[in-house]
C-alpha positions, 0 to 999 in steps of 0.5 A: 550702352555708355562708355569708352571704346578702342579700335585696333588691328594687329599692329596698332591701336587705331582709335579710342573714343567715347560715346553715349551709345557705343554700338551706334558709334561703331556703326557710324565708323563703319559707315564712314567714307574714306577715312584714316580710321578705315584705311588702318583696317581695324579688326579688334574692338574693346570697351568699358562701361564708364559713367559720363562724368569720368569718360573724358579723363578715361579717354585721355589716359588711354590715348596717352597709354596706347597712342592711337593713330587716329587720335594723334594731334587731338588736344582733347579726346574726351567727346568723340563718338 
């Protein structure tokens, strides 16, 4: 399922990304080694189905609104995942 997704914990938004296959992107995050994302222990997940032509703008808007810790310092946050 294509779209944008967000990971959070009880204190903060951890990451916002986009993928052609959200499920595969989440599984890839789970298999990552010692990363900032995993160190923040995400326990929450949300997603939106989003057409590929709108994903970059939606991710950018969500990053601006939510300020997820793992997206800080990323100039363009549209193609991750």
